[in-house]
FIVO-337549 format. One line per 3 residues: number of its first residue (from 1); their letters; for each residue x, y negated, z negated of C-alpha. Coordinates in steps of 0.5 Angstrom, whole numbers, plus 2048, in hexadecimal, padded with zeros to 3 digits. Layout:
N
NUM	A	X,Y,Z  ...
//
This chain:
553
1	MTS	815,841,874  813,848,874  815,84D,879
4	ILT	813,854,87A  819,855,87F  81E,852,87A
7	NMA	81E,853,873  823,84E,871  822,84F,869
10	AMA	824,856,86A  82A,855,86E  82D,850,869
13	ALQ	82B,855,863  82E,85A,867  835,856,869
16	TLR	835,855,861  835,85C,85F  83A,85E,864
19	MIG	83F,859,861  83D,85B,85A  83F,862,85C
22	ANM	845,861,85F  848,85D,859  845,862,855
25	ADT	849,867,859  84F,863,858  84E,862,850
28	QRQ	84D,86A,84F  853,86B,853  857,867,84F
31	VSS	854,869,849  855,871,84A  85C,86F,84D
34	GLR	85E,86A,848  861,866,84D  860,85F,850
37	VQT	864,860,856  864,868,858  865,867,860
40	AAD	868,862,864  862,85F,866  860,85D,85F
43	NAA	866,858,85F  86C,859,864  871,855,860
46	YWS	870,858,859  86F,85F,85C  876,85F,860
49	IST	87A,85C,859  877,861,855  878,867,85A
52	TMR	87F,865,85A  880,864,853  87D,86B,852
55	SDN	882,86E,857  888,86A,853  885,86D,84C
58	MAL	886,874,84F  88E,872,851  88E,86F,84A
61	SAV	88C,876,847  891,879,84B  896,874,849
64	SDA	894,876,841  895,87D,843  89C,87C,846
67	LGL	89E,878,83F  89C,87E,83B  8A0,882,83F
70	GAA	8A6,87E,83F  8A5,87D,837  8A5,885,837
73	KVD	8AC,885,83A  8AF,87F,835  8AC,883,82F
76	VAY	8AF,889,831  8B6,886,833  8B6,881,82D
79	PGM	8B6,887,827  8BC,88A,82B  8C0,884,82B
82	EST	8BF,883,824  8C1,88A,822  8C7,889,826
85	IDV	8C9,884,822  8C8,888,81C  8CC,88E,81F
88	LSE	8D1,889,821  8D2,886,81A  8D3,88C,818
91	FRA	8D8,88E,81D  8DC,888,81B  8DC,88A,814
94	KLV	8DF,891,815  8E4,88D,819  8E6,889,813
97	AAK	8E6,88F,80F  8EB,892,814  8F0,88D,812
100	EDG	8F1,88F,80B  8F7,893,80B  8F6,89A,809
103	LDR	8EF,89B,80B  8EE,8A1,810  8ED,89E,817
106	GKI	8EB,8A5,819  8E4,8A5,815  8E3,89D,817
109	QTE	8E3,89F,81E  8DE,8A4,81D  8DA,89F,81A
112	LDQ	8DB,89A,820  8D9,8A0,824  8D3,8A1,821
115	LKD	8D2,899,822  8D3,899,829  8CE,89F,82A
118	QLL	8C9,89A,827  8CB,894,82B  8CA,898,831
121	SVA	8C3,89B,82F  8C1,894,82D  8C2,892,834
124	TSA	8C0,898,838  8B9,898,834  8B7,891,834
127	SFN	8B3,892,83B  8AC,890,83C  8A8,893,842
130	GVN	8AF,895,845  8B2,88E,844  8B8,88D,840
133	WLN	8BB,887,83F  8C1,889,83A  8C4,88F,83E
136	TDA	8C4,88C,846  8C6,88F,84C  8C9,88A,850
139	PQN	8CF,88D,854  8D3,886,853  8D6,884,84D
142	LWE	8D2,87F,84A  8D7,87A,849  8D8,87A,851
145	LSS	8D1,878,852  8CD,871,851  8C8,874,84D
148	LPA	8C3,87A,84D  8BC,877,84D  8B6,87A,84B
151	SIT	8AF,876,84B  8A9,877,847  8A3,874,84B
154	SSF	8A0,86F,846  89C,86A,84A  897,868,84F
157	IRS	898,861,852  893,85E,857  896,857,859
160	ADG	892,851,85B  892,852,863  88F,859,861
163	SVR	895,85D,862  897,863,85D  89D,866,85A
166	VGT	89F,86B,855  8A3,869,84F  8A8,86D,84C
169	TDI	8AC,86D,845  8B3,86F,847  8B8,874,843
172	DIA	8BF,875,845  8C0,87C,843  8C8,87B,844
175	DIS	8C8,878,83D  8C4,87D,839  8C7,884,83C
178	LFN	8CA,888,838  8CD,88D,83D  8CD,88C,844
181	VGG	8CF,892,84A  8D4,88D,84D  8D6,88A,846
184	GGA	8D6,883,843  8D1,885,83E  8D1,882,837
187	LQK	8D5,888,834  8D9,889,83A  8E0,886,83C
190	DIR	8E0,87F,83E  8E4,87E,844  8E3,876,844
193	SLG	8EA,874,842  8ED,86E,846  8F4,870,845
196	DIG	8F8,86A,846  8F3,866,84B  8F7,867,851
199	GFR	8FD,864,84D  8F9,85E,84B  8F9,860,844
202	GSN	8FE,85D,83F  8FF,857,844  901,850,840
205	VAT	903,84B,844  903,843,843  907,840,849
208	YGD	907,838,84C  909,835,852  910,831,852
211	PGY	910,82A,853  912,827,85A  919,825,85A
214	QDF	91F,824,85F  926,826,85D  92C,822,85F
217	DFT	934,824,85F  938,81E,85C  93E,81D,861
220	GAF	943,81A,85C  945,814,858  944,80D,85A
223	TLS	944,806,858  93F,800,85A  941,7F9,859
226	GTD	93F,7F2,85B  939,7F3,860  93A,7FA,861
229	TIS	933,7FE,861  930,804,862  929,804,864
232	FNV	924,809,865  91C,80B,866  918,810,861
235	LVD	912,813,863  90E,816,85D  909,81B,85E
238	GSS	908,819,865  904,813,863  909,80E,85F
241	SYT	90F,80B,862  914,807,85E  91B,803,861
244	VTI	921,805,85C  927,801,85C  92E,802,859
247	DEA	933,7FD,858  939,7FB,853  934,7F9,84E
250	TIN	930,7FF,84E  936,804,84D  939,7FF,847
253	AAL	932,7FF,844  931,806,844  938,808,842
256	SKT	93A,803,83E  940,801,842  943,7FB,846
259	DGT	947,7FE,84C  940,800,84F  943,807,850
262	VSN	93F,80E,851  944,814,84F  940,81A,84F
265	DDD	939,81D,850  937,81B,849  939,814,84A
268	FAR	935,814,850  92F,817,84D  92F,812,848
271	VLR	92F,80C,84C  92A,80F,851  925,80F,84A
274	HAF	927,808,849  926,806,850  91F,809,850
277	GTV	91C,804,84C  914,805,84D  915,80B,851
280	NDV	917,80F,84B  90F,80F,849  90E,813,84F
283	ASV	915,816,851  91B,819,84D  922,81A,84E
286	ILR	925,821,84B  92D,823,84B  92E,829,84E
289	FNG	935,82C,850  939,828,855  933,824,856
292	VRI	92C,821,854  925,823,855  920,81D,856
295	QSV	919,820,854  911,81E,854  90E,81D,84D
298	ETT	908,81E,850  904,818,84D  903,814,854
301	GSS	8FC,816,854  8FD,81A,85A  8FB,822,85A
304	HSS	902,823,85E  909,824,85A  90F,822,85F
307	IEI	915,81D,85F  918,81A,866  91E,816,866
310	TGV	91F,812,86D  922,80C,86F  929,80D,86C
313	TSN	92D,806,86D  933,803,86A  938,7FE,86C
316	FGS	93F,801,86A  943,806,86D  941,80C,871
319	GNF	944,811,86D  940,811,867  93A,80E,86A
322	GAG	935,80F,866  938,814,860  935,81A,864
325	LEN	92E,817,865  92F,816,86C  931,81D,86E
328	GAT	929,81F,86C  927,824,867  92A,82B,867
331	SEL	924,82E,864  91D,82B,863  916,82D,860
334	ADD	90F,82A,862  908,82C,860  90A,832,85C
337	YPQ	904,837,85A  905,83D,855  904,844,857
340	WSF	904,84A,854  904,852,856  903,859,854
343	NFS	904,860,857  8FE,864,858  900,86A,854
346	GPF	8FA,86F,857  8F3,870,858  8EE,870,852
349	NVY	8E6,870,852  8E2,86B,84E  8DC,870,84B
352	RDV	8D5,86E,849  8D5,86A,842  8DC,869,843
355	EFS	8E0,862,844  8E6,85E,843  8E8,857,842
358	FDL	8ED,852,842  8EF,84B,83F  8F0,846,844
361	QVG	8F2,83F,844  8F3,83B,84A  8F6,833,84A
364	TDP	8F4,82F,844  8ED,833,844  8EB,837,83D
367	ATT	8ED,83E,83D  8E7,843,83F  8E6,84A,83F
370	ITV	8E4,84E,846  8E1,855,845  8E1,85A,84B
373	TRD	8DB,85F,84B  8D9,865,850  8D4,861,853
376	MVD	8D9,85C,855  8DE,861,858  8D8,864,85C
379	TAL	8D6,85D,85E  8DD,85A,860  8DF,861,864
382	GTS	8D9,863,867  8D9,86A,863  8D5,86D,85E
385	DGK	8DA,871,85B  8DE,86C,857  8E4,86E,85A
388	ISS	8EA,86A,85B  8EE,86E,860  8F4,869,862
391	AAD	8F8,862,860  8F3,85F,866  8ED,862,862
394	MAT	8F0,85F,85B  8F1,858,85F  8EA,858,862
397	LLD	8E7,859,85B  8EB,854,857  8EA,84F,85D
400	YVL	8E3,850,85C  8E2,850,855  8E7,849,855
403	DGK	8E3,846,85A  8E2,83F,858  8E6,840,852
406	GLN	8EC,83C,855  8F1,842,858  8F1,846,85E
409	VTA	8F3,84D,85E  8F7,851,864  8FA,857,865
412	SGT	901,858,869  903,860,869  902,862,862
415	SIL	903,85B,85F  8FD,857,85D  8FE,850,85D
418	FDI	8FB,84A,859  8FB,843,85C  8F7,83D,859
421	DKT	8F2,83A,85D  8F4,834,85F  8ED,831,861
424	LYP	8EB,832,85A  8F1,830,857  8F6,82C,85B
427	DAG	8FB,829,856  902,82C,858  908,82D,854
430	RRA	907,82D,84C  900,82C,84C  8FF,832,850
433	FIQ	8FE,838,84B  8FC,83F,84B  8FB,843,845
436	IGN	8F8,84B,845  8F8,84F,83F  8F5,854,83A
439	VTD	8F3,859,83F  8EE,85E,83C  8E8,863,83D
442	NLG	8E2,864,839  8E3,86B,838  8E6,86D,832
445	PAP	8E7,874,82F  8E4,879,834  8E4,880,834
448	DFD	8E9,884,838  8E6,88B,837  8DF,88E,837
451	ILD	8DC,890,830  8DB,897,832  8E3,897,833
454	VDI	8E5,895,82C  8E9,89A,829  8ED,898,822
457	TDP	8F1,89F,822  8F5,89D,828  8FB,899,825
460	AND	8FC,895,82C  8F5,892,82A  8F5,88B,826
463	LDN	8F0,88B,821  8F0,883,821  8EF,883,828
466	YLT	8E9,888,827  8E7,883,821  8E7,87D,826
469	GVD	8E3,881,82C  8DE,883,828  8DD,87D,824
472	AML	8DC,87A,82B  8D7,87F,82D  8D3,87E,827
475	QKV	8D3,876,829  8D1,878,830  8CB,87C,82D
478	ISG	8C9,877,828  8C8,872,82E  8C4,877,832
481	ASA	8C0,878,82C  8BF,871,82C  8BD,870,833
484	LGA	8B8,876,833  8B5,873,82D  8B4,86C,830
487	VKT	8B0,870,836  8AC,874,831  8AA,86D,82E
490	RID	8A9,86A,835  8A4,870,837  8A0,870,831
493	MQT	89F,868,832  89D,869,83A  898,86F,838
496	IFT	894,86B,833  894,865,839  892,86A,83E
499	QTL	88C,86C,83A  88A,865,838  88B,863,83F
502	MDS	886,868,841  881,866,83C  882,85F,83E
505	IDK	880,861,845  87A,865,843  878,85F,840
508	GIG	879,85B,846  875,860,84A  86F,860,846
511	RLI	86F,858,845  86E,858,84D  86A,85E,84E
514	DDD	866,861,848  85F,85F,847  85C,85C,841
517	MNE	857,861,83F  853,85C,83A  852,858,840
520	AST	851,85E,845  84C,861,840  848,85A,83F
523	RLK	848,859,847  845,860,848  840,85E,843
526	ALQ	83E,858,847  83E,85B,84E  83A,861,84B
529	TQE	835,85B,849  835,858,84F  834,85E,853
532	QLA	82E,860,84F  82B,858,851  82D,859,858
535	IQS	829,860,859  823,85C,855  824,856,85A
538	LSI	824,85B,860  81E,85E,85D  81A,858,85D
541	ANA	81D,856,864  81A,85C,867  813,85C,863
544	SAG	812,855,867  810,859,86D  80B,85D,86A
547	NMI	808,856,868  808,854,86F  804,85A,871
550	QLF	7FE,859,86C  7FD,852,86F  7FB,856,876
553	Q	7F6,85A,872
//
């Protein structure tokens, strides 16, 4: 249908031209910016991810800068440690030379003074941007601190839940410092000696419990004849009961006699041993002064160790009724467990990196070594200074480290008492055993002087002590240098990883939002062609109205 009011063809052509124009505008924007997703309207999800990752990359760039700053600090401190090692080695060599008879110690001291100045110069010069790890200003002695931490920002981490955090590489400056205001540097006096460890050092004990027993006094000679008997019950370890009967035949067999006479306590002990028969498997008879001891052999399988004589009867005269058994035990012992104690000698501190240990055996278990560290002290006592101030503190500490090891430790005044934990080791008597010994610490030789105070011209100063102390200082500096070297390697690895991670994130962002320029240029060319055709189509549609006018001429 042809209408003079509505040109349907022109409207269709115009709509097509508009759509082509919009697509061309998008394509031209993508070509000019190089981005397929430039705003949230293009693709909200991809735009959000890419924006977040760009922000993270900026944070990683800051991390990279921080790593560079940290690396600079390490690069300054490490040569200082190496130089200190060289100077200390020379210092030690001078001390060795001073041991030679006839050498002028004054001249050697002059050389040592120059080396001391060099050590101080190295420590004070190893500074970067005002930060000096070799010459610190902590007011406390470094050995009294748990640590003197420094950290280098080394990572930026985004978790799966969207939270972010900054990771650090931590360095304990207390292990590196050469000189500290409050003391404790590697070239200063070491105050960590544990002394006698509150009286515990030198302990060497091995003690058992005693078997359960009852002692009886022998009341005098007696004779059994005919139907005469002495009878009694024996309860061993509270679990096994036996009845023992002595008659004339028993006496004669035990003593190789024929008259049934027991003349003294030795005879009585021999008669009891013979009369016991199978009881000998669980109990024994021991001769004691003017009497006998009946003692558990601890083979009944019970954890108890005890003897109980009851029900003593006889059918002969009342004077020597039971040879003394009827009078009851004059002394007895049941379920004995060993104890051991020592007296607390005075307060001491367990400093950082110091520990003491001792060997322990309880019961029939194999011996083990118990080690006590600064962290254990602070945990047991609820403190942060590693100080054991009293016998109560020492008992609390030892009870803490021996938890589950079979011993309980308590304090009474200045005495510290060790008891077997009967819930873990219930067997009493000779089966109950405690052994404690070899109490040592890991400190070894430690300098009791500052390197700057060394003076070999004073006869009161011991050269051997200086040599030992300087060697200990040298070992500590070597350990500090090793720690710095490990940190340096870690920083280098993290720097490379951070740069690689930033590059990977850039690639990931590009895959999400970058435009394919080959495809975009092809698409733009196609749209330009479509635009020309749409214009031509619109021109044709508009020309149809002119043709209509000619029909009315």
